[in-house]
C-alpha positions, 0 to 999 in steps of 0.5 A: 370400130363397130357403129352401134346404131347400124351394127356395121364395121366403121373402117374409116371416113372420106374427106367430107367425114362420110363414114365407110362401112363394111356390111357384116352380111357381106363379110364372108365374101372375102377381102384384100388388104394391100399396100407397100410397107409402112402404109398402114396395112396392120392398122386396117387389119386391127380395125377390122379384127376389132370390129368383127370381135365387137360383132361377136365374130371370132377372128384368127390372124397371124402375128409375124412382127409381134405387133398384134399381141397388144390387142389384149390391152386398151389403147393409149390416147395420143395427139396423133390418134386425136387428130385422126379421130377428128379427120374421121369425124369421130367424137372423142367421147364415142371412141373407147380405148378397150382391150379384146378377148385374146387367145395366143397360139404357137405351133412350137408352144413357146408363146401361146397354146400349142397347136397340134396336128397329125401327119395323117391329118395334114395329108399327102398334098400339103405334106409334099408342099411343106417338104418342098417335094417335086412332082415325082416325090409328091407321087411317092408321098401319095403312095406312102399315104395309101399304103398306110391307109390300106395296111392300117399303119400309124401316121401321127408323128414325124417318126411314124412317117419316117418308119413308113418311108422305110417300109415303102422303100424296103417293099418298093418292088411290090408297091411299084407293081400296084401303085406305080414306080417307087424309086429309092432315090425319091424315098431317100429325098423325102427322108432327107426333107423330113429330117430337115423339117424335124430340125426346124421344129416340125416334130413339135407340131406333129403330135397329139392331141390334134387341134379342135377347131371349135376352140377357135370359134369362141366368144367371151362369156362376159360380153359376147365379143368374138375371141381374137385368136393370135398365132405367134408366127415370128419363129414359124415365119423363118420357114415361109413354106411351112408358115404358108402351108400351115395356114392353108391347113388351118383354112382347109380344116375349117372348110372340111369340118364346119357345116353349111350355113349359106348366107347369114347376118354375119360370118362364123369366123374370119381368117386373116392370111398375112404375107399371102404371097407366100401361099402361091410361091412355087405352087403346084397345079394340084395345090393351086386347084385345092386353094381355089376350091377352098376359097370359093366354097368356104364362104358357104361355111360362114368363113371370111378370108382376108388376104394381106399382101403388098401388091394385089398382083401377088394374088392369082387372078382366079383368087383375086376375083373372089375377094369382094371387100378391098382396102388398098393402101399406097403403092410405089411406082418406081419401075415399069413393072411397079407402074403396071401393077398400079394400073392393074390395081386401079382397074379392079375398082369401080370408078369414082368420078371425083378422082383418078383411081390410078393417080390416087394409089400412088399419092395416098398418105400413111393411114389413107386407103382406097376402100371398096366394099360390097353393098347389100346386093353383093355388088362392088361399091364405088371406090372411096378415098378414106382415112382409116380409123385408129385401133381401140386396143394397144398398138404394139407388143406386150411383155413376155411376163404379161403374155405368160400371165394371159396364157396361164389364165387361159381356159385352154391351158394344158388341153394340148400339152403332150406328155411326151414333150419334156418342154411342155407348154410355156409356163408348165413349171409354174403352179396352175391357176384356175381357168378364167377368161382372158382380160375383159373389157376395161375402161380407158386409163392412162398408160405408158409404153411399157405396161406394168405386169403388177397392174394386172389384178385378178378380181373375182375370177377376171383379169383387170388392168389398172 
C-alpha cells in the first residue's frame, strides 16, 4: 500500500501501530522475503508489488500456484481483513480495494503472452545449466557456440542446435585441434539432453520473435501505475532447472540491455524471484560467479531483485549480503539444523532491544514478520516486529474465461506469435479485438469468490468489473 503523503510503501505496522515503510530510493538495493510454508510470504509479496505499481514502477513476478493472477481484480472485504486493518491502524475509508494493470506471460503461450528467445540469446553457460550438463559437456557446448559464431551458422531454434551438434560431431577431429577435445560421447550426451528439453516444451520457448524487454517496463496509460507482469509458471515449475535458468536469463537480459541509471528516486523495474533456492541448486562455479555479478551490478541499472524462499540459509552468503531490505516470517525449529538456521537468520538483523530476535522468529504468527529496511543513508534499520497489511487486490486465482478475456484485450496480443507454431497463442482461434489497456482501477464493489465473467464490460475502450 502506498502512503500518499510520503510516497513510501507501507508494508505493515508495529504493535503500537507505528507504520513500517520501504523507501523507494532504497528499493533497488534488493531484498529478501523468507519464511516457512503458510506464514504469509505471498501476502508480503503482493503488498510490495502493489506498492511498487502505485509508485509507477513495473513489476515482474512468477506465479507458481496461480494465486497471484487475481491482482487484475479488486479485493474482497472480509472480517479478517477489517481486523488486520485495525491492528495496523489503517482507517477503513483510507484502504481502497482496487485492481492493478496486469499482463500475463507464459513460456508455453497457454496462459499468457508467449515469451520467446533464441538459443544464441540464451548463451552456452545458461544453456548448459538448462540441460544439466557436466563440466566436460559444458565445455563442448561452449565450443559449439564458438563454431556457430565463427562460421555464421543459425542458432535460433532447438533444431538449429541439434544441427550444430551434428556438424561439430562430424568435424570433431578438426575442432579438437583448434578448440580442445570434442568427444563423441559428450556430443551424444548433449543431444540426448536437447531431446529431453524438446519433449518438455523447450521447442515452444526457443522461437522468434525474441522478447523485447521494454514490454516488461510499461505503465498504465490511464493512471501511470506500473504494469504488473505475471509469469504463469505452474507448468514451467514442473522442471525446476528450466524454471530457475529461465528467470536468471530474464534478469541477465535486463542487466545487459538497460542503461546505467545510478541512484534514482525509485527503481525502473522490480523483479521477484520466487522459490529462489532452485537457482543455487547444483550451481557450477562459473554460473555462481555470473549470478553474483548480475545481482551486484544490476542495481545501477535501476533494477531491484527480491528473492522469496523458505529459509535465508537457502541463499549463498555472497548473495545474501547484498539484500538490504528484509521481511522474515516465522521459521520452524524442529531439528538442530533448523535451530542453527534460526540463529543465523536472527544474526543478520540489526538488534532491537525491545525483543529477542531469535525467539521472535519462531513465535511469529501468520501475517506477522520481522522487518528491516534500509534508511535514507543506506544503513540497515533496526528490526521491527510488524503485522503485514492485507493486499488491495483479489487474493486468489481468476477463472480461465476471465484470463482469456484479459489476454485478448492486451496491446501485446499477437506480437510474439510464431506463424510456424500451429497452436499459436491462447485464444488464437477467436476473433481479434481492438487493443485496449488491461482492466483499470475500479471502485470497491461487493464480490463473490467466483467472479462472473459477464460482469466485465468494455466501455469506451476500457474493461470494467461491475
